[in-house]
HTML snippet that shows the backbone in 3Dmol.js (N, CA, C, O; Angstrom):
<script src="https://3Dmol.org/build/3Dmol-min.js"></script>
<div id="view" style="width:600px;height:400px;position:relative"></div>
<script>
const pdb = `
ATOM      1  N   MET A   1     -27.423  43.553 -31.874  1.00  0.00           N
ATOM      2  CA  MET A   1     -27.910  44.909 -31.775  1.00  0.00           C
ATOM      3  C   MET A   1     -26.733  45.829 -31.457  1.00  0.00           C
ATOM      4  O   MET A   1     -25.869  45.491 -30.648  1.00  0.00           O
ATOM      5  N   LEU A   2     -26.710  46.977 -32.091  1.00  0.00           N
ATOM      6  CA  LEU A   2     -25.637  47.939 -31.904  1.00  0.00           C
ATOM      7  C   LEU A   2     -26.172  49.208 -31.266  1.00  0.00           C
ATOM      8  O   LEU A   2     -27.200  49.745 -31.681  1.00  0.00           O
ATOM      9  N   ARG A   3     -25.467  49.675 -30.260  1.00  0.00           N
ATOM     10  CA  ARG A   3     -25.798  50.949 -29.627  1.00  0.00           C
ATOM     11  C   ARG A   3     -24.661  51.918 -29.942  1.00  0.00           C
ATOM     12  O   ARG A   3     -23.485  51.572 -29.824  1.00  0.00           O
ATOM     13  N   ILE A   4     -25.025  53.128 -30.341  1.00  0.00           N
ATOM     14  CA  ILE A   4     -24.041  54.134 -30.712  1.00  0.00           C
ATOM     15  C   ILE A   4     -24.228  55.346 -29.812  1.00  0.00           C
ATOM     16  O   ILE A   4     -25.321  55.906 -29.724  1.00  0.00           O
ATOM     17  N   ARG A   5     -23.151  55.747 -29.145  1.00  0.00           N
ATOM     18  CA  ARG A   5     -23.172  56.965 -28.333  1.00  0.00           C
ATOM     19  C   ARG A   5     -22.164  57.935 -28.921  1.00  0.00           C
ATOM     20  O   ARG A   5     -21.063  57.540 -29.306  1.00  0.00           O
ATOM     21  N   ARG A   6     -22.538  59.197 -28.991  1.00  0.00           N
ATOM     22  CA  ARG A   6     -21.665  60.231 -29.556  1.00  0.00           C
ATOM     23  C   ARG A   6     -21.222  61.171 -28.453  1.00  0.00           C
ATOM     24  O   ARG A   6     -22.038  61.655 -27.670  1.00  0.00           O
ATOM     25  N   LYS A   7     -19.919  61.426 -28.395  1.00  0.00           N
ATOM     26  CA  LYS A   7     -19.348  62.412 -27.485  1.00  0.00           C
ATOM     27  C   LYS A   7     -18.474  63.333 -28.328  1.00  0.00           C
ATOM     28  O   LYS A   7     -17.953  62.938 -29.371  1.00  0.00           O
ATOM     29  N   GLU A   8     -18.327  64.551 -27.863  1.00  0.00           N
ATOM     30  CA  GLU A   8     -17.425  65.433 -28.584  1.00  0.00           C
ATOM     31  C   GLU A   8     -16.658  66.301 -27.614  1.00  0.00           C
ATOM     32  O   GLU A   8     -17.159  66.702 -26.564  1.00  0.00           O
ATOM     33  N   ASN A   9     -15.447  66.572 -27.994  1.00  0.00           N
ATOM     34  CA  ASN A   9     -14.581  67.550 -27.364  1.00  0.00           C
ATOM     35  C   ASN A   9     -13.771  68.112 -28.525  1.00  0.00           C
ATOM     36  O   ASN A   9     -14.362  68.654 -29.458  1.00  0.00           O
ATOM     37  N   ALA A  10     -12.481  68.009 -28.509  1.00  0.00           N
ATOM     38  CA  ALA A  10     -11.711  68.405 -29.697  1.00  0.00           C
ATOM     39  C   ALA A  10     -11.974  67.423 -30.842  1.00  0.00           C
ATOM     40  O   ALA A  10     -11.880  67.784 -32.015  1.00  0.00           O
ATOM     41  N   ASP A  11     -12.299  66.193 -30.492  1.00  0.00           N
ATOM     42  CA  ASP A  11     -12.608  65.141 -31.454  1.00  0.00           C
ATOM     43  C   ASP A  11     -14.066  64.726 -31.305  1.00  0.00           C
ATOM     44  O   ASP A  11     -14.730  65.082 -30.332  1.00  0.00           O
ATOM     45  N   VAL A  12     -14.550  63.976 -32.275  1.00  0.00           N
ATOM     46  CA  VAL A  12     -15.874  63.355 -32.173  1.00  0.00           C
ATOM     47  C   VAL A  12     -15.637  61.870 -31.951  1.00  0.00           C
ATOM     48  O   VAL A  12     -14.942  61.215 -32.728  1.00  0.00           O
ATOM     49  N   VAL A  13     -16.225  61.346 -30.877  1.00  0.00           N
ATOM     50  CA  VAL A  13     -16.048  59.936 -30.532  1.00  0.00           C
ATOM     51  C   VAL A  13     -17.399  59.229 -30.604  1.00  0.00           C
ATOM     52  O   VAL A  13     -18.358  59.620 -29.938  1.00  0.00           O
ATOM     53  N   PHE A  14     -17.454  58.199 -31.413  1.00  0.00           N
ATOM     54  CA  PHE A  14     -18.622  57.326 -31.452  1.00  0.00           C
ATOM     55  C   PHE A  14     -18.254  56.061 -30.692  1.00  0.00           C
ATOM     56  O   PHE A  14     -17.382  55.308 -31.125  1.00  0.00           O
ATOM     57  N   SER A  15     -18.912  55.824 -29.563  1.00  0.00           N
ATOM     58  CA  SER A  15     -18.693  54.610 -28.776  1.00  0.00           C
ATOM     59  C   SER A  15     -19.699  53.569 -29.235  1.00  0.00           C
ATOM     60  O   SER A  15     -20.909  53.795 -29.210  1.00  0.00           O
ATOM     61  N   LEU A  16     -19.176  52.429 -29.652  1.00  0.00           N
ATOM     62  CA  LEU A  16     -20.023  51.363 -30.177  1.00  0.00           C
ATOM     63  C   LEU A  16     -20.142  50.252 -29.149  1.00  0.00           C
ATOM     64  O   LEU A  16     -19.138  49.774 -28.623  1.00  0.00           O
ATOM     65  N   SER A  17     -21.376  49.841 -28.864  1.00  0.00           N
ATOM     66  CA  SER A  17     -21.641  48.750 -27.929  1.00  0.00           C
ATOM     67  C   SER A  17     -22.454  47.693 -28.654  1.00  0.00           C
ATOM     68  O   SER A  17     -23.437  48.003 -29.326  1.00  0.00           O
ATOM     69  N   GLY A  18     -22.039  46.454 -28.512  1.00  0.00           N
ATOM     70  CA  GLY A  18     -22.775  45.365 -29.136  1.00  0.00           C
ATOM     71  C   GLY A  18     -22.109  44.879 -30.400  1.00  0.00           C
ATOM     72  O   GLY A  18     -20.884  44.893 -30.525  1.00  0.00           O
ATOM     73  N   ARG A  19     -22.926  44.452 -31.325  1.00  0.00           N
ATOM     74  CA  ARG A  19     -22.439  43.839 -32.563  1.00  0.00           C
ATOM     75  C   ARG A  19     -22.731  44.744 -33.751  1.00  0.00           C
ATOM     76  O   ARG A  19     -23.843  45.254 -33.890  1.00  0.00           O
ATOM     77  N   ILE A  20     -21.734  44.945 -34.607  1.00  0.00           N
ATOM     78  CA  ILE A  20     -21.953  45.680 -35.858  1.00  0.00           C
ATOM     79  C   ILE A  20     -22.491  44.686 -36.874  1.00  0.00           C
ATOM     80  O   ILE A  20     -21.788  43.765 -37.289  1.00  0.00           O
ATOM     81  N   GLY A  21     -23.726  44.876 -37.266  1.00  0.00           N
ATOM     82  CA  GLY A  21     -24.334  44.034 -38.287  1.00  0.00           C
ATOM     83  C   GLY A  21     -24.413  44.781 -39.611  1.00  0.00           C
ATOM     84  O   GLY A  21     -24.229  45.997 -39.662  1.00  0.00           O
ATOM     85  N   ARG A  22     -24.680  44.061 -40.652  1.00  0.00           N
ATOM     86  CA  ARG A  22     -24.789  44.648 -41.993  1.00  0.00           C
ATOM     87  C   ARG A  22     -25.776  45.819 -41.990  1.00  0.00           C
ATOM     88  O   ARG A  22     -25.552  46.832 -42.653  1.00  0.00           O
ATOM     89  N   GLU A  23     -26.878  45.670 -41.230  1.00  0.00           N
ATOM     90  CA  GLU A  23     -27.919  46.693 -41.198  1.00  0.00           C
ATOM     91  C   GLU A  23     -27.475  47.961 -40.464  1.00  0.00           C
ATOM     92  O   GLU A  23     -28.103  49.008 -40.621  1.00  0.00           O
ATOM     93  N   ASP A  24     -26.416  47.887 -39.672  1.00  0.00           N
ATOM     94  CA  ASP A  24     -25.938  49.051 -38.911  1.00  0.00           C
ATOM     95  C   ASP A  24     -24.952  49.918 -39.689  1.00  0.00           C
ATOM     96  O   ASP A  24     -24.741  51.081 -39.344  1.00  0.00           O
ATOM     97  N   ILE A  25     -24.360  49.368 -40.714  1.00  0.00           N
ATOM     98  CA  ILE A  25     -23.273  50.054 -41.414  1.00  0.00           C
ATOM     99  C   ILE A  25     -23.749  51.334 -42.096  1.00  0.00           C
ATOM    100  O   ILE A  25     -23.059  52.351 -42.030  1.00  0.00           O
ATOM    101  N   ALA A  26     -24.901  51.309 -42.743  1.00  0.00           N
ATOM    102  CA  ALA A  26     -25.412  52.508 -43.412  1.00  0.00           C
ATOM    103  C   ALA A  26     -25.646  53.639 -42.406  1.00  0.00           C
ATOM    104  O   ALA A  26     -25.343  54.799 -42.686  1.00  0.00           O
ATOM    105  N   GLU A  27     -26.184  53.294 -41.236  1.00  0.00           N
ATOM    106  CA  GLU A  27     -26.410  54.307 -40.204  1.00  0.00           C
ATOM    107  C   GLU A  27     -25.087  54.893 -39.720  1.00  0.00           C
ATOM    108  O   GLU A  27     -24.968  56.108 -39.561  1.00  0.00           O
ATOM    109  N   LEU A  28     -24.099  54.041 -39.486  1.00  0.00           N
ATOM    110  CA  LEU A  28     -22.791  54.520 -39.051  1.00  0.00           C
ATOM    111  C   LEU A  28     -22.149  55.409 -40.112  1.00  0.00           C
ATOM    112  O   LEU A  28     -21.579  56.452 -39.790  1.00  0.00           O
ATOM    113  N   GLU A  29     -22.240  55.001 -41.364  1.00  0.00           N
ATOM    114  CA  GLU A  29     -21.676  55.816 -42.453  1.00  0.00           C
ATOM    115  C   GLU A  29     -22.346  57.181 -42.513  1.00  0.00           C
ATOM    116  O   GLU A  29     -21.673  58.187 -42.736  1.00  0.00           O
ATOM    117  N   SER A  30     -23.653  57.232 -42.318  1.00  0.00           N
ATOM    118  CA  SER A  30     -24.376  58.515 -42.314  1.00  0.00           C
ATOM    119  C   SER A  30     -23.937  59.402 -41.160  1.00  0.00           C
ATOM    120  O   SER A  30     -23.715  60.599 -41.342  1.00  0.00           O
ATOM    121  N   LEU A  31     -23.813  58.820 -39.979  1.00  0.00           N
ATOM    122  CA  LEU A  31     -23.380  59.592 -38.814  1.00  0.00           C
ATOM    123  C   LEU A  31     -21.978  60.162 -39.024  1.00  0.00           C
ATOM    124  O   LEU A  31     -21.716  61.322 -38.704  1.00  0.00           O
ATOM    125  N   ILE A  32     -21.095  59.350 -39.557  1.00  0.00           N
ATOM    126  CA  ILE A  32     -19.714  59.786 -39.786  1.00  0.00           C
ATOM    127  C   ILE A  32     -19.665  60.876 -40.847  1.00  0.00           C
ATOM    128  O   ILE A  32     -18.983  61.884 -40.665  1.00  0.00           O
ATOM    129  N   SER A  33     -20.374  60.688 -41.948  1.00  0.00           N
ATOM    130  CA  SER A  33     -20.329  61.690 -43.021  1.00  0.00           C
ATOM    131  C   SER A  33     -20.978  62.997 -42.593  1.00  0.00           C
ATOM    132  O   SER A  33     -20.612  64.055 -43.105  1.00  0.00           O
ATOM    133  N   ALA A  34     -21.930  62.954 -41.669  1.00  0.00           N
ATOM    134  CA  ALA A  34     -22.588  64.169 -41.182  1.00  0.00           C
ATOM    135  C   ALA A  34     -21.642  65.047 -40.359  1.00  0.00           C
ATOM    136  O   ALA A  34     -21.904  66.235 -40.170  1.00  0.00           O
ATOM    137  N   GLU A  35     -20.559  64.472 -39.876  1.00  0.00           N
ATOM    138  CA  GLU A  35     -19.610  65.228 -39.056  1.00  0.00           C
ATOM    139  C   GLU A  35     -18.722  66.152 -39.891  1.00  0.00           C
ATOM    140  O   GLU A  35     -18.136  67.093 -39.354  1.00  0.00           O
ATOM    141  N   GLY A  36     -18.618  65.900 -41.176  1.00  0.00           N
ATOM    142  CA  GLY A  36     -17.751  66.737 -42.001  1.00  0.00           C
ATOM    143  C   GLY A  36     -16.287  66.443 -41.723  1.00  0.00           C
ATOM    144  O   GLY A  36     -15.942  65.402 -41.164  1.00  0.00           O
ATOM    145  N   LYS A  37     -15.438  67.370 -42.121  1.00  0.00           N
ATOM    146  CA  LYS A  37     -13.990  67.153 -42.018  1.00  0.00           C
ATOM    147  C   LYS A  37     -13.331  68.031 -40.958  1.00  0.00           C
ATOM    148  O   LYS A  37     -12.109  67.997 -40.813  1.00  0.00           O
ATOM    149  N   ALA A  38     -14.109  68.813 -40.216  1.00  0.00           N
ATOM    150  CA  ALA A  38     -13.535  69.798 -39.298  1.00  0.00           C
ATOM    151  C   ALA A  38     -12.812  69.158 -38.113  1.00  0.00           C
ATOM    152  O   ALA A  38     -11.810  69.697 -37.642  1.00  0.00           O
ATOM    153  N   ARG A  39     -13.298  68.029 -37.629  1.00  0.00           N
ATOM    154  CA  ARG A  39     -12.695  67.389 -36.455  1.00  0.00           C
ATOM    155  C   ARG A  39     -12.362  65.940 -36.732  1.00  0.00           C
ATOM    156  O   ARG A  39     -12.955  65.298 -37.599  1.00  0.00           O
ATOM    157  N   ARG A  40     -11.405  65.443 -35.981  1.00  0.00           N
ATOM    158  CA  ARG A  40     -11.018  64.047 -36.098  1.00  0.00           C
ATOM    159  C   ARG A  40     -12.135  63.176 -35.525  1.00  0.00           C
ATOM    160  O   ARG A  40     -12.766  63.537 -34.531  1.00  0.00           O
ATOM    161  N   ILE A  41     -12.370  62.041 -36.152  1.00  0.00           N
ATOM    162  CA  ILE A  41     -13.400  61.101 -35.710  1.00  0.00           C
ATOM    163  C   ILE A  41     -12.717  59.846 -35.181  1.00  0.00           C
ATOM    164  O   ILE A  41     -11.786  59.317 -35.789  1.00  0.00           O
ATOM    165  N   LEU A  42     -13.204  59.387 -34.035  1.00  0.00           N
ATOM    166  CA  LEU A  42     -12.706  58.158 -33.428  1.00  0.00           C
ATOM    167  C   LEU A  42     -13.872  57.209 -33.213  1.00  0.00           C
ATOM    168  O   LEU A  42     -14.969  57.636 -32.850  1.00  0.00           O
ATOM    169  N   LEU A  43     -13.637  55.929 -33.434  1.00  0.00           N
ATOM    170  CA  LEU A  43     -14.604  54.896 -33.084  1.00  0.00           C
ATOM    171  C   LEU A  43     -14.042  54.154 -31.880  1.00  0.00           C
ATOM    172  O   LEU A  43     -12.990  53.521 -31.967  1.00  0.00           O
ATOM    173  N   ASP A  44     -14.749  54.234 -30.758  1.00  0.00           N
ATOM    174  CA  ASP A  44     -14.336  53.546 -29.542  1.00  0.00           C
ATOM    175  C   ASP A  44     -15.006  52.175 -29.533  1.00  0.00           C
ATOM    176  O   ASP A  44     -16.228  52.066 -29.430  1.00  0.00           O
ATOM    177  N   LEU A  45     -14.192  51.141 -29.642  1.00  0.00           N
ATOM    178  CA  LEU A  45     -14.703  49.777 -29.777  1.00  0.00           C
ATOM    179  C   LEU A  45     -14.641  48.994 -28.470  1.00  0.00           C
ATOM    180  O   LEU A  45     -14.762  47.769 -28.480  1.00  0.00           O
ATOM    181  N   LYS A  46     -14.455  49.675 -27.361  1.00  0.00           N
ATOM    182  CA  LYS A  46     -14.288  49.014 -26.065  1.00  0.00           C
ATOM    183  C   LYS A  46     -15.434  48.056 -25.746  1.00  0.00           C
ATOM    184  O   LYS A  46     -15.196  46.959 -25.240  1.00  0.00           O
ATOM    185  N   ASP A  47     -16.669  48.452 -26.032  1.00  0.00           N
ATOM    186  CA  ASP A  47     -17.827  47.636 -25.692  1.00  0.00           C
ATOM    187  C   ASP A  47     -18.414  46.888 -26.880  1.00  0.00           C
ATOM    188  O   ASP A  47     -19.521  46.357 -26.798  1.00  0.00           O
ATOM    189  N   MET A  48     -17.679  46.845 -27.980  1.00  0.00           N
ATOM    190  CA  MET A  48     -18.137  46.068 -29.124  1.00  0.00           C
ATOM    191  C   MET A  48     -17.889  44.595 -28.810  1.00  0.00           C
ATOM    192  O   MET A  48     -16.774  44.206 -28.461  1.00  0.00           O
ATOM    193  N   THR A  49     -18.924  43.790 -28.936  1.00  0.00           N
ATOM    194  CA  THR A  49     -18.789  42.388 -28.570  1.00  0.00           C
ATOM    195  C   THR A  49     -18.320  41.532 -29.743  1.00  0.00           C
ATOM    196  O   THR A  49     -17.334  40.805 -29.619  1.00  0.00           O
ATOM    197  N   LEU A  50     -18.994  41.605 -30.848  1.00  0.00           N
ATOM    198  CA  LEU A  50     -18.669  40.792 -32.017  1.00  0.00           C
ATOM    199  C   LEU A  50     -18.986  41.572 -33.280  1.00  0.00           C
ATOM    200  O   LEU A  50     -19.745  42.541 -33.261  1.00  0.00           O
ATOM    201  N   THR A  51     -18.404  41.140 -34.345  1.00  0.00           N
ATOM    202  CA  THR A  51     -18.781  41.655 -35.650  1.00  0.00           C
ATOM    203  C   THR A  51     -18.471  40.577 -36.675  1.00  0.00           C
ATOM    204  O   THR A  51     -17.626  39.709 -36.452  1.00  0.00           O
ATOM    205  N   GLY A  52     -19.160  40.648 -37.787  1.00  0.00           N
ATOM    206  CA  GLY A  52     -18.916  39.705 -38.868  1.00  0.00           C
ATOM    207  C   GLY A  52     -18.037  40.332 -39.930  1.00  0.00           C
ATOM    208  O   GLY A  52     -17.455  41.397 -39.722  1.00  0.00           O
ATOM    209  N   GLN A  53     -17.945  39.677 -41.047  1.00  0.00           N
ATOM    210  CA  GLN A  53     -17.093  40.151 -42.142  1.00  0.00           C
ATOM    211  C   GLN A  53     -17.501  41.549 -42.610  1.00  0.00           C
ATOM    212  O   GLN A  53     -16.635  42.372 -42.910  1.00  0.00           O
ATOM    213  N   ASP A  54     -18.795  41.828 -42.677  1.00  0.00           N
ATOM    214  CA  ASP A  54     -19.249  43.160 -43.098  1.00  0.00           C
ATOM    215  C   ASP A  54     -18.746  44.233 -42.145  1.00  0.00           C
ATOM    216  O   ASP A  54     -18.300  45.296 -42.577  1.00  0.00           O
ATOM    217  N   GLY A  55     -18.819  43.953 -40.846  1.00  0.00           N
ATOM    218  CA  GLY A  55     -18.343  44.912 -39.852  1.00  0.00           C
ATOM    219  C   GLY A  55     -16.840  45.125 -39.945  1.00  0.00           C
ATOM    220  O   GLY A  55     -16.361  46.252 -39.817  1.00  0.00           O
ATOM    221  N   ILE A  56     -16.098  44.051 -40.167  1.00  0.00           N
ATOM    222  CA  ILE A  56     -14.639  44.163 -40.306  1.00  0.00           C
ATOM    223  C   ILE A  56     -14.293  44.980 -41.547  1.00  0.00           C
ATOM    224  O   ILE A  56     -13.403  45.829 -41.504  1.00  0.00           O
ATOM    225  N   ASN A  57     -14.988  44.728 -42.646  1.00  0.00           N
ATOM    226  CA  ASN A  57     -14.750  45.514 -43.867  1.00  0.00           C
ATOM    227  C   ASN A  57     -15.033  46.988 -43.620  1.00  0.00           C
ATOM    228  O   ASN A  57     -14.280  47.850 -44.072  1.00  0.00           O
ATOM    229  N   PHE A  58     -16.109  47.282 -42.909  1.00  0.00           N
ATOM    230  CA  PHE A  58     -16.461  48.658 -42.586  1.00  0.00           C
ATOM    231  C   PHE A  58     -15.363  49.302 -41.746  1.00  0.00           C
ATOM    232  O   PHE A  58     -14.933  50.415 -42.048  1.00  0.00           O
ATOM    233  N   LEU A  59     -14.903  48.621 -40.697  1.00  0.00           N
ATOM    234  CA  LEU A  59     -13.856  49.170 -39.837  1.00  0.00           C
ATOM    235  C   LEU A  59     -12.559  49.396 -40.612  1.00  0.00           C
ATOM    236  O   LEU A  59     -11.867  50.389 -40.390  1.00  0.00           O
ATOM    237  N   ALA A  60     -12.234  48.481 -41.515  1.00  0.00           N
ATOM    238  CA  ALA A  60     -11.030  48.644 -42.335  1.00  0.00           C
ATOM    239  C   ALA A  60     -11.161  49.872 -43.233  1.00  0.00           C
ATOM    240  O   ALA A  60     -10.199  50.622 -43.401  1.00  0.00           O
ATOM    241  N   ARG A  61     -12.344  50.084 -43.811  1.00  0.00           N
ATOM    242  CA  ARG A  61     -12.569  51.281 -44.642  1.00  0.00           C
ATOM    243  C   ARG A  61     -12.466  52.555 -43.810  1.00  0.00           C
ATOM    244  O   ARG A  61     -11.897  53.551 -44.256  1.00  0.00           O
ATOM    245  N   CYS A  62     -13.016  52.517 -42.607  1.00  0.00           N
ATOM    246  CA  CYS A  62     -12.931  53.679 -41.719  1.00  0.00           C
ATOM    247  C   CYS A  62     -11.483  54.024 -41.435  1.00  0.00           C
ATOM    248  O   CYS A  62     -11.077  55.181 -41.540  1.00  0.00           O
ATOM    249  N   GLU A  63     -10.711  53.020 -41.077  1.00  0.00           N
ATOM    250  CA  GLU A  63      -9.307  53.259 -40.758  1.00  0.00           C
ATOM    251  C   GLU A  63      -8.547  53.789 -41.976  1.00  0.00           C
ATOM    252  O   GLU A  63      -7.708  54.680 -41.847  1.00  0.00           O
ATOM    253  N   ALA A  64      -8.838  53.249 -43.138  1.00  0.00           N
ATOM    254  CA  ALA A  64      -8.191  53.717 -44.368  1.00  0.00           C
ATOM    255  C   ALA A  64      -8.554  55.171 -44.668  1.00  0.00           C
ATOM    256  O   ALA A  64      -7.784  55.888 -45.306  1.00  0.00           O
ATOM    257  N   ALA A  65      -9.732  55.604 -44.206  1.00  0.00           N
ATOM    258  CA  ALA A  65     -10.187  56.983 -44.428  1.00  0.00           C
ATOM    259  C   ALA A  65      -9.694  57.933 -43.337  1.00  0.00           C
ATOM    260  O   ALA A  65     -10.045  59.113 -43.339  1.00  0.00           O
ATOM    261  N   GLY A  66      -8.877  57.424 -42.403  1.00  0.00           N
ATOM    262  CA  GLY A  66      -8.318  58.286 -41.372  1.00  0.00           C
ATOM    263  C   GLY A  66      -9.096  58.326 -40.069  1.00  0.00           C
ATOM    264  O   GLY A  66      -8.791  59.136 -39.193  1.00  0.00           O
ATOM    265  N   ILE A  67     -10.092  57.470 -39.927  1.00  0.00           N
ATOM    266  CA  ILE A  67     -10.854  57.398 -38.678  1.00  0.00           C
ATOM    267  C   ILE A  67     -10.095  56.473 -37.728  1.00  0.00           C
ATOM    268  O   ILE A  67      -9.759  55.343 -38.083  1.00  0.00           O
ATOM    269  N   ALA A  68      -9.830  56.965 -36.520  1.00  0.00           N
ATOM    270  CA  ALA A  68      -9.065  56.181 -35.558  1.00  0.00           C
ATOM    271  C   ALA A  68      -9.965  55.166 -34.866  1.00  0.00           C
ATOM    272  O   ALA A  68     -11.092  55.476 -34.479  1.00  0.00           O
ATOM    273  N   LEU A  69      -9.451  53.952 -34.718  1.00  0.00           N
ATOM    274  CA  LEU A  69     -10.135  52.897 -33.974  1.00  0.00           C
ATOM    275  C   LEU A  69      -9.430  52.765 -32.636  1.00  0.00           C
ATOM    276  O   LEU A  69      -8.251  52.415 -32.589  1.00  0.00           O
ATOM    277  N   VAL A  70     -10.139  53.041 -31.548  1.00  0.00           N
ATOM    278  CA  VAL A  70      -9.531  52.960 -30.221  1.00  0.00           C
ATOM    279  C   VAL A  70     -10.170  51.830 -29.425  1.00  0.00           C
ATOM    280  O   VAL A  70     -11.321  51.460 -29.657  1.00  0.00           O
ATOM    281  N   ASN A  71      -9.404  51.289 -28.484  1.00  0.00           N
ATOM    282  CA  ASN A  71      -9.856  50.170 -27.658  1.00  0.00           C
ATOM    283  C   ASN A  71     -10.309  48.982 -28.506  1.00  0.00           C
ATOM    284  O   ASN A  71     -11.327  48.349 -28.226  1.00  0.00           O
ATOM    285  N   CYS A  72      -9.544  48.703 -29.528  1.00  0.00           N
ATOM    286  CA  CYS A  72      -9.859  47.628 -30.469  1.00  0.00           C
ATOM    287  C   CYS A  72      -9.277  46.314 -29.940  1.00  0.00           C
ATOM    288  O   CYS A  72      -8.079  46.232 -29.672  1.00  0.00           O
ATOM    289  N   ASP A  73     -10.118  45.287 -29.790  1.00  0.00           N
ATOM    290  CA  ASP A  73      -9.639  43.985 -29.330  1.00  0.00           C
ATOM    291  C   ASP A  73      -8.582  43.445 -30.296  1.00  0.00           C
ATOM    292  O   ASP A  73      -8.661  43.684 -31.501  1.00  0.00           O
ATOM    293  N   PRO A  74      -7.604  42.727 -29.775  1.00  0.00           N
ATOM    294  CA  PRO A  74      -6.540  42.191 -30.637  1.00  0.00           C
ATOM    295  C   PRO A  74      -7.053  41.311 -31.782  1.00  0.00           C
ATOM    296  O   PRO A  74      -6.512  41.365 -32.886  1.00  0.00           O
ATOM    297  N   TYR A  75      -8.089  40.504 -31.533  1.00  0.00           N
ATOM    298  CA  TYR A  75      -8.577  39.645 -32.614  1.00  0.00           C
ATOM    299  C   TYR A  75      -9.214  40.469 -33.731  1.00  0.00           C
ATOM    300  O   TYR A  75      -9.102  40.115 -34.904  1.00  0.00           O
ATOM    301  N   VAL A  76      -9.886  41.572 -33.369  1.00  0.00           N
ATOM    302  CA  VAL A  76     -10.477  42.460 -34.379  1.00  0.00           C
ATOM    303  C   VAL A  76      -9.359  43.165 -35.146  1.00  0.00           C
ATOM    304  O   VAL A  76      -9.419  43.283 -36.370  1.00  0.00           O
ATOM    305  N   ARG A  77      -8.342  43.633 -34.424  1.00  0.00           N
ATOM    306  CA  ARG A  77      -7.199  44.294 -35.061  1.00  0.00           C
ATOM    307  C   ARG A  77      -6.541  43.359 -36.063  1.00  0.00           C
ATOM    308  O   ARG A  77      -6.212  43.771 -37.176  1.00  0.00           O
ATOM    309  N   GLU A  78      -6.346  42.102 -35.674  1.00  0.00           N
ATOM    310  CA  GLU A  78      -5.726  41.137 -36.576  1.00  0.00           C
ATOM    311  C   GLU A  78      -6.577  40.921 -37.829  1.00  0.00           C
ATOM    312  O   GLU A  78      -6.053  40.842 -38.940  1.00  0.00           O
ATOM    313  N   TRP A  79      -7.873  40.829 -37.640  1.00  0.00           N
ATOM    314  CA  TRP A  79      -8.788  40.608 -38.757  1.00  0.00           C
ATOM    315  C   TRP A  79      -8.771  41.813 -39.707  1.00  0.00           C
ATOM    316  O   TRP A  79      -8.779  41.648 -40.927  1.00  0.00           O
ATOM    317  N   ILE A  80      -8.746  43.022 -39.140  1.00  0.00           N
ATOM    318  CA  ILE A  80      -8.685  44.236 -39.963  1.00  0.00           C
ATOM    319  C   ILE A  80      -7.370  44.278 -40.738  1.00  0.00           C
ATOM    320  O   ILE A  80      -7.351  44.625 -41.919  1.00  0.00           O
ATOM    321  N   THR A  81      -6.283  43.926 -40.076  1.00  0.00           N
ATOM    322  CA  THR A  81      -4.966  43.929 -40.724  1.00  0.00           C
ATOM    323  C   THR A  81      -4.952  42.981 -41.915  1.00  0.00           C
ATOM    324  O   THR A  81      -4.339  43.279 -42.940  1.00  0.00           O
ATOM    325  N   ARG A  82      -5.617  41.851 -41.786  1.00  0.00           N
ATOM    326  CA  ARG A  82      -5.689  40.905 -42.909  1.00  0.00           C
ATOM    327  C   ARG A  82      -6.475  41.457 -44.088  1.00  0.00           C
ATOM    328  O   ARG A  82      -6.243  41.067 -45.233  1.00  0.00           O
ATOM    329  N   GLN A  83      -7.418  42.378 -43.804  1.00  0.00           N
ATOM    330  CA  GLN A  83      -8.228  42.971 -44.862  1.00  0.00           C
ATOM    331  C   GLN A  83      -7.439  44.020 -45.659  1.00  0.00           C
ATOM    332  O   GLN A  83      -7.739  44.276 -46.826  1.00  0.00           O
ATOM    333  N   ALA A  84      -6.441  44.616 -45.027  1.00  0.00           N
ATOM    334  CA  ALA A  84      -5.674  45.672 -45.680  1.00  0.00           C
ATOM    335  C   ALA A  84      -4.877  45.087 -46.847  1.00  0.00           C
ATOM    336  O   ALA A  84      -4.419  43.946 -46.782  1.00  0.00           O
ATOM    337  N   PRO A  85      -4.717  45.872 -47.910  1.00  0.00           N
ATOM    338  CA  PRO A  85      -3.899  45.394 -49.035  1.00  0.00           C
ATOM    339  C   PRO A  85      -2.497  45.001 -48.546  1.00  0.00           C
ATOM    340  O   PRO A  85      -1.828  45.769 -47.854  1.00  0.00           O
ATOM    341  N   GLY A  86      -2.087  43.835 -48.909  1.00  0.00           N
ATOM    342  CA  GLY A  86      -0.775  43.346 -48.493  1.00  0.00           C
ATOM    343  C   GLY A  86      -0.763  42.776 -47.087  1.00  0.00           C
ATOM    344  O   GLY A  86       0.285  42.373 -46.584  1.00  0.00           O
ATOM    345  N   GLY A  87      -1.984  42.739 -46.420  1.00  0.00           N
ATOM    346  CA  GLY A  87      -2.049  42.274 -45.036  1.00  0.00           C
ATOM    347  C   GLY A  87      -2.130  40.792 -44.893  1.00  0.00           C
ATOM    348  O   GLY A  87      -2.190  40.283 -43.774  1.00  0.00           O
TER     349      GLY A  87
END
`;
const viewer = $3Dmol.createViewer("view");
viewer.addModel(pdb, "pdb");
viewer.setStyle({}, {cartoon: {color: "spectrum"}});
viewer.zoomTo();
viewer.render();
</script>
């Protein structure tokens, strides 16, 4: 189960708690696209426990689109790096 909290200041921060499942990705994509391009978007992964291949692919796409991933566990970072072209 994934819990999403939204905070805003100069940036928009989505704090993710739990596991990103395939069923959560469409909701996250909708939330992100609803923000538009006016402010920088960050995904705070501090409380993310686990994710599968779908979640890693989603995070890699987010990062490629300029969305910052903060508080990313080293194992998740390594997995995302492997997904990147040439990684």
